[in-house]
DRENDREN-833659 format. One record per atom (N, C-alpha, C): x, y, z; atom name; residue number from 1. Coordinates in nm, 2 decimals. Example, Ala and Ser with C-alpha at 12.3 -4.5 7.8 and 13.67 -1.06 7.14 Angstrom:
- 1.32, -0.57, 0.78, N, 1
- 1.23, -0.45, 0.78, CA, 1
- 1.32, -0.33, 0.78, C, 1
- 1.28, -0.22, 0.71, N, 2
- 1.37, -0.11, 0.71, CA, 2
- 1.29, 0.00, 0.79, C, 2
! end
This chain:
- 1.28, 4.41, 4.54, N, 1
- 1.43, 4.40, 4.55, CA, 1
- 1.49, 4.40, 4.41, C, 1
- 1.42, 4.34, 4.31, N, 2
- 1.48, 4.35, 4.17, CA, 2
- 1.48, 4.50, 4.13, C, 2
- 1.37, 4.57, 4.16, N, 3
- 1.36, 4.71, 4.12, CA, 3
- 1.48, 4.79, 4.18, C, 3
- 1.50, 4.76, 4.31, N, 4
- 1.61, 4.83, 4.38, CA, 4
- 1.75, 4.81, 4.31, C, 4
- 1.77, 4.68, 4.27, N, 5
- 1.90, 4.65, 4.20, CA, 5
- 1.90, 4.72, 4.07, C, 5
- 1.79, 4.72, 4.00, N, 6
- 1.79, 4.79, 3.87, CA, 6
- 1.82, 4.94, 3.88, C, 6
- 1.77, 5.00, 3.99, N, 7
- 1.80, 5.14, 4.01, CA, 7
- 1.94, 5.17, 4.05, C, 7
- 2.00, 5.07, 4.13, N, 8
- 2.13, 5.08, 4.18, CA, 8
- 2.24, 5.07, 4.07, C, 8
- 2.21, 4.98, 3.97, N, 9
- 2.30, 4.95, 3.86, CA, 9
- 2.24, 4.95, 3.72, C, 9
- 2.19, 5.07, 3.68, N, 10
- 2.12, 5.07, 3.55, CA, 10
- 2.21, 5.03, 3.43, C, 10
- 2.15, 4.97, 3.33, N, 11
- 2.22, 4.93, 3.21, CA, 11
- 2.15, 4.82, 3.14, C, 11
- 2.21, 4.77, 3.03, N, 12
- 2.16, 4.67, 2.95, CA, 12
- 2.25, 4.55, 2.93, C, 12
- 2.36, 4.54, 3.01, N, 13
- 2.46, 4.44, 2.99, CA, 13
- 2.45, 4.31, 3.05, C, 13
- 2.37, 4.30, 3.16, N, 14
- 2.35, 4.18, 3.24, CA, 14
- 2.20, 4.16, 3.27, C, 14
- 2.16, 4.04, 3.24, N, 15
- 2.02, 4.00, 3.27, CA, 15
- 2.01, 3.92, 3.40, C, 15
- 1.94, 3.96, 3.49, N, 16
- 1.92, 3.89, 3.62, CA, 16
- 1.78, 3.84, 3.62, C, 16
- 1.77, 3.70, 3.62, N, 17
- 1.64, 3.64, 3.62, CA, 17
- 1.60, 3.57, 3.75, C, 17
- 1.49, 3.60, 3.81, N, 18
- 1.44, 3.54, 3.93, CA, 18
- 1.30, 3.49, 3.89, C, 18
- 1.29, 3.37, 3.84, N, 19
- 1.17, 3.31, 3.79, CA, 19
- 1.09, 3.26, 3.91, C, 19
- 0.96, 3.27, 3.91, N, 20
- 0.88, 3.34, 3.81, CA, 20
- 0.85, 3.49, 3.84, C, 20
- 0.93, 3.55, 3.93, N, 21
- 0.90, 3.68, 3.98, CA, 21
- 0.93, 3.79, 3.87, C, 21
- 1.04, 3.77, 3.80, N, 22
- 1.07, 3.87, 3.70, CA, 22
- 1.22, 3.86, 3.65, C, 22
- 1.25, 3.95, 3.56, N, 23
- 1.38, 3.96, 3.50, CA, 23
- 1.41, 4.11, 3.48, C, 23
- 1.54, 4.15, 3.51, N, 24
- 1.58, 4.28, 3.48, CA, 24
- 1.71, 4.28, 3.41, C, 24
- 1.74, 4.40, 3.35, N, 25
- 1.87, 4.42, 3.29, CA, 25
- 1.94, 4.53, 3.37, C, 25
- 2.07, 4.50, 3.40, N, 26
- 2.15, 4.59, 3.48, CA, 26
- 2.29, 4.61, 3.42, C, 26
- 2.36, 4.70, 3.47, N, 27
- 2.51, 4.73, 3.44, CA, 27
- 2.53, 4.76, 3.29, C, 27
- 2.62, 4.85, 3.27, N, 28
- 2.66, 4.89, 3.13, CA, 28
- 2.73, 4.77, 3.07, C, 28
- 2.73, 4.77, 2.94, N, 29
- 2.79, 4.67, 2.86, CA, 29
- 2.72, 4.64, 2.73, C, 29
- 2.76, 4.54, 2.66, N, 30
- 2.70, 4.51, 2.53, CA, 30
- 2.55, 4.48, 2.56, C, 30
- 2.46, 4.54, 2.47, N, 31
- 2.32, 4.51, 2.48, CA, 31
- 2.28, 4.38, 2.43, C, 31
- 2.16, 4.35, 2.43, N, 32
- 2.11, 4.22, 2.38, CA, 32
- 2.14, 4.20, 2.23, C, 32
- 2.16, 4.08, 2.20, N, 33
- 2.17, 4.04, 2.06, CA, 33
- 2.03, 4.06, 1.99, C, 33
- 2.03, 4.13, 1.88, N, 34
- 1.90, 4.17, 1.82, CA, 34
- 1.82, 4.05, 1.78, C, 34
- 1.88, 3.93, 1.77, N, 35
- 1.81, 3.81, 1.72, CA, 35
- 1.75, 3.74, 1.83, C, 35
- 1.81, 3.74, 1.95, N, 36
- 1.74, 3.66, 2.06, CA, 36
- 1.71, 3.74, 2.19, C, 36
- 1.74, 3.87, 2.19, N, 37
- 1.71, 3.97, 2.29, CA, 37
- 1.77, 3.93, 2.43, C, 37
- 1.87, 3.85, 2.43, N, 38
- 1.94, 3.81, 2.56, CA, 38
- 2.08, 3.87, 2.56, C, 38
- 2.11, 3.94, 2.67, N, 39
- 2.25, 4.00, 2.67, CA, 39
- 2.35, 3.89, 2.69, C, 39
- 2.48, 3.92, 2.67, N, 40
- 2.58, 3.82, 2.68, CA, 40
- 2.60, 3.76, 2.82, C, 40
- 2.56, 3.84, 2.92, N, 41
- 2.57, 3.79, 3.06, CA, 41
- 2.44, 3.77, 3.12, C, 41
- 2.41, 3.65, 3.17, N, 42
- 2.28, 3.61, 3.23, CA, 42
- 2.31, 3.54, 3.36, C, 42
- 2.23, 3.59, 3.46, N, 43
- 2.23, 3.53, 3.60, CA, 43
- 2.09, 3.48, 3.63, C, 43
- 2.08, 3.36, 3.68, N, 44
- 1.95, 3.30, 3.71, CA, 44
- 1.96, 3.26, 3.86, C, 44
- 1.85, 3.30, 3.93, N, 45
- 1.84, 3.27, 4.08, CA, 45
- 1.70, 3.22, 4.11, C, 45
- 1.69, 3.13, 4.20, N, 46
- 1.56, 3.09, 4.26, CA, 46
- 1.51, 3.21, 4.35, C, 46
- 1.38, 3.23, 4.37, N, 47
- 1.33, 3.34, 4.45, CA, 47
- 1.39, 3.34, 4.59, C, 47
- 1.40, 3.22, 4.66, N, 48
- 1.45, 3.22, 4.79, CA, 48
- 1.60, 3.26, 4.80, C, 48
- 1.67, 3.22, 4.70, N, 49
- 1.81, 3.26, 4.70, CA, 49
- 1.83, 3.41, 4.68, C, 49
- 1.75, 3.46, 4.58, N, 50
- 1.75, 3.61, 4.56, CA, 50
- 1.72, 3.68, 4.68, C, 50
- 1.62, 3.64, 4.76, N, 51
- 1.58, 3.72, 4.88, CA, 51
- 1.69, 3.71, 4.99, C, 51
- 1.75, 3.59, 5.00, N, 52
- 1.86, 3.59, 5.10, CA, 52
- 1.97, 3.68, 5.06, C, 52
- 2.01, 3.69, 4.93, N, 53
- 2.11, 3.78, 4.89, CA, 53
- 2.07, 3.93, 4.90, C, 53
- 1.95, 3.96, 4.85, N, 54
- 1.90, 4.10, 4.86, CA, 54
- 1.89, 4.15, 5.00, C, 54
- 1.86, 4.07, 5.09, N, 55
- 1.85, 4.11, 5.23, CA, 55
- 1.98, 4.10, 5.31, C, 55
- 2.08, 4.04, 5.25, N, 56
- 2.21, 4.03, 5.32, CA, 56
- 2.22, 3.91, 5.42, C, 56
- 2.13, 3.82, 5.40, N, 57
- 2.13, 3.70, 5.49, CA, 57
- 2.24, 3.60, 5.46, C, 57
- 2.29, 3.61, 5.33, N, 58
- 2.39, 3.52, 5.28, CA, 58
- 2.48, 3.60, 5.18, C, 58
- 2.59, 3.54, 5.14, N, 59
- 2.68, 3.61, 5.05, CA, 59
- 2.67, 3.55, 4.91, C, 59
- 2.72, 3.62, 4.81, N, 60
- 2.72, 3.57, 4.67, CA, 60
- 2.81, 3.44, 4.67, C, 60
- 2.93, 3.45, 4.74, N, 61
- 3.02, 3.34, 4.74, CA, 61
- 2.96, 3.21, 4.80, C, 61
- 2.89, 3.23, 4.91, N, 62
- 2.82, 3.12, 4.97, CA, 62
- 2.72, 3.05, 4.88, C, 62
- 2.64, 3.13, 4.82, N, 63
- 2.53, 3.08, 4.73, CA, 63
- 2.59, 3.02, 4.61, C, 63
- 2.70, 3.08, 4.55, N, 64
- 2.76, 3.03, 4.43, CA, 64
- 2.83, 2.89, 4.46, C, 64
- 2.90, 2.89, 4.58, N, 65
- 2.97, 2.76, 4.62, CA, 65
- 2.87, 2.65, 4.64, C, 65
- 2.75, 2.68, 4.69, N, 66
- 2.64, 2.58, 4.71, CA, 66
- 2.57, 2.54, 4.59, C, 66
- 2.60, 2.61, 4.47, N, 67
- 2.54, 2.57, 4.35, CA, 67
- 2.40, 2.63, 4.33, C, 67
- 2.37, 2.74, 4.40, N, 68
- 2.24, 2.80, 4.39, CA, 68
- 2.23, 2.91, 4.29, C, 68
- 2.34, 2.94, 4.22, N, 69
- 2.34, 3.05, 4.12, CA, 69
- 2.39, 3.00, 3.99, C, 69
- 2.31, 3.03, 3.89, N, 70
- 2.35, 2.99, 3.75, CA, 70
- 2.39, 3.13, 3.69, C, 70
- 2.52, 3.14, 3.65, N, 71
- 2.57, 3.26, 3.59, CA, 71
- 2.66, 3.23, 3.47, C, 71
- 2.63, 3.30, 3.36, N, 72
- 2.71, 3.29, 3.24, CA, 72
- 2.75, 3.42, 3.19, C, 72
- 2.88, 3.44, 3.16, N, 73
- 2.93, 3.56, 3.11, CA, 73
- 3.05, 3.61, 3.19, C, 73
- 3.10, 3.72, 3.15, N, 74
- 3.22, 3.78, 3.21, CA, 74
- 3.18, 3.85, 3.35, C, 74
- 3.06, 3.90, 3.35, N, 75
- 3.01, 3.97, 3.47, CA, 75
- 2.92, 3.88, 3.55, C, 75
- 2.97, 3.77, 3.61, N, 76
- 2.89, 3.67, 3.67, CA, 76
- 2.89, 3.68, 3.82, C, 76
- 2.92, 3.80, 3.88, N, 77
- 2.94, 3.81, 4.02, CA, 77
- 2.87, 3.95, 4.06, C, 77
- 2.77, 3.95, 4.13, N, 78
- 2.70, 4.07, 4.18, CA, 78
- 2.73, 4.10, 4.32, C, 78
- 2.83, 4.04, 4.38, N, 79
- 2.86, 4.07, 4.52, CA, 79
- 2.88, 4.21, 4.56, C, 79
- 2.93, 4.29, 4.47, N, 80
- 2.95, 4.43, 4.50, CA, 80
- 2.82, 4.51, 4.50, C, 80
- 2.72, 4.46, 4.45, N, 81
- 2.59, 4.53, 4.45, CA, 81
- 2.49, 4.48, 4.56, C, 81
- 2.53, 4.38, 4.63, N, 82
- 2.44, 4.32, 4.73, CA, 82
- 2.49, 4.34, 4.87, C, 82
- 2.40, 4.35, 4.97, N, 83
- 2.26, 4.35, 4.96, CA, 83
- 2.21, 4.48, 4.90, C, 83
- 2.09, 4.48, 4.86, N, 84
- 2.03, 4.60, 4.80, CA, 84
- 1.96, 4.68, 4.91, C, 84
! end
């Protein structure tokens, strides 16, 4: 599912982390800071939350309101890209 999101929205501007499964960078925008390799926008999800979103079982707003999504940066909403 992370691979599908990466193919759907290529770029280096937002890092999506689903630990311990993996992390990808998506969407155009400023790339990683050369000193810490982290882009300005970072989204962290638990695996079960990611799978619910990727499969369309729940919405971004529902998971965000429940406190299941940690998102920092201007592009902290992936609802337009989900489900994959």
